C-alpha positions, 0 to 999 in steps of 0.5 A: 671435688671442687677441682673436678666440678670446676673442670667440668664447668670449664669444659661445658663453657668451652663447648658452649663457646665452641658452638657459639664460635661455630655459629658465628663462623657460619653466619660470617660465611653466609652474611655481611657482618660489621661491628660498630662502637656505640657512637657508630665508629667501625671496629671491624667487618668481614670479607663479605661486607668488604666485597659488598661495599667495595672497601678494605678493612684498613679504609673502614677501621675507625670510620663512621657508619655515615659513610654508607648513607646518603648525606640527606639521611645523615643530616636528618633527625631520624639518623640521630634517633637511629643511633640513640636507640642502638646506644640504649640497647634497642634492637632494630631491623629492616631494609636499608638503602646504603651507598658503596665505596664507588657510589652505587646504591645497594639495598640491605636486609639487615639487623642491628644487634646491640651486644651487652657487657657483663654488667648488662650495658650495651658495648658495641653493635653487630650488624648482620646483612644480606644484599637484596638489591635485585629483589628490591629493584624488581619489587619497585619495578613491579610496584611502579607497573602496578601503580601505572596500571592502577592509574590507567585501568579499572582494577578490582580484587575478588576472593576465590569465591567471587566476593569483592575485596577491593576496587580502585577509583577507575573501576568505581567510576566506570561501574557507578559504585562506592567501595563500601557498596561493593565490598563483600558483594559477589561478582554476579551483580555485574552480570546478566542473570541468564549468564549467572545461572548458566553452566558457563558462569560456573565454569568461569569461576571454576577455571579461576579457582584452578589458577587459570588466567582468563581474558577477553571482552566481557559485557557487564552492567553498571549500578544503574543497569547500563551495559558496558563492554570491558576488555579485561584480564582475570589474574589469579594470585598465588600464595606461598604454597602455590595455591590461588588466594585471590583474583585481580581483574584489570579492565578497560571500558571499550564500550565506544569501540564496541558500539563503533564495531556494531555500527560498522557491522550494521553498515557492512550488512547494509552494504552487503544487501545493497551489493546483492541488489546491485549485482541482481540489477546489473545482471538484469541490465546485462541481460537486457543490454545483450538482448537489445544488442541482438535486436539492434544487430537484427535491425541493422541487418534488416536495414541493410537488406532494405537498403539493398532492395531499394538500390535494386529498385533504383536500378530497375526504375532506371531500366524502366525509364530507359525503356519508356524513353525508347517507346516515346522515341518510337511513338514520336517516329510513328507520329511523324510517319503517320503524318507523312502517310496522311500527306501522301494519302491526301495527294492520292485523292480518292484512292488514299482515303482509306489509308488516310483513316489508318494513318490518322488512327496510328497518329492518335495512337502514337500521340496517346502512347507519347502522352502515356510514356511521358506520364510514365517517365514523370512517375519513374523519375519521381520513383527514382528521386524518392528511391535515391532519397530513401537510399540515402536515408536508409544508408544513414539509418544503416550507419546509425543502426550499425553505430547503435549496435556497436554502442550497445555492445560497448554498453553490454561490455561495460555492464558485464564489467559492472556485474563482475565488479558488483559480484566481487564487491558482494564477496568482499563485503560479505567477508568484511561483514563476517569479520565485523560480526566475529570481532563484535562477538568476542 
């Protein structure tokens, strides 16, 4: 009877021991395991630990735990208290920075487990560890990025219903609030009431609750009612089940930039209107210049015709002068002949008296003809002199008219180019104005 019970008990113990060994083997396969004495000397370590830390079993056996630690930590009070707690049988766990045989830092998520003897006294320490270096470095990098964002940007956190959870100093300064004034308040306090009541605002928060990211330029209002423009992103944060748990907003105050955009847009609009006026004026100038050029061409043509008529008049005056001189010569000869006739009539006495009267009349007629032709010659020469002067002036006027027409045509060409340039300016400024207004609208 006693032997049967003993055998059963031994069998149960063997089964429990087998289960515990199987459990320890499973732990040994998946984790880095090392055993220490209560003073920190190394008893043994499994292959996972040896590979992780770059040692052999012979190099570790009898060495102290401090070989895995930084010298500053080993010399500290914290390190002494760490081993004192373990020697008292106190369990400890956490994330630990350790150094491999090659001097490379590694991060371990580990538990230090005191093992007790039959009298309940701690007799050794078993450390179970996992290498979490990659995760810790990634977390540190992310934490560094978040710290950088927190220093340089306005950051605020919202619950999924839009109530404020927290905000950093940059946000509080930008918006003029204290954290205690904001915590628990709704996001709507930063918005225009018309927008808050709009379907767009409801859709904005509905999208965030579905985990959708939002970004853009947003017009918000400070505590004292001043409008500020924020370039911001609203970033849903997901819990372990993949559901949005809060929203983090990162923002920069771009009010100065938006004001510059608005001022530039206004300048662009003014430039556009000025360009339109310039185009209109240049078109009118182009039309007026072309009309003036046509008129100058007509004037030049008229002057040229008048010049030709004056030249013809000069020619005719020359012909008249030639005829008058001929008549004058005939009158002189007639006067001479009448004088001879009078002499002959006087010699003839009574018989030549009638002939003398006729000769005298002819002489008088010749004298009057000579006098008249002289006067005509003077007038004709005056006409010729005036005509020549008029032809010279008309020639100058014709040349000036031609030059004026040429210059007017050159001005017309220049005005046409200005008009084309003004039209292109209108097109470019119109596009620029549209781009500015579109940028300001976002």
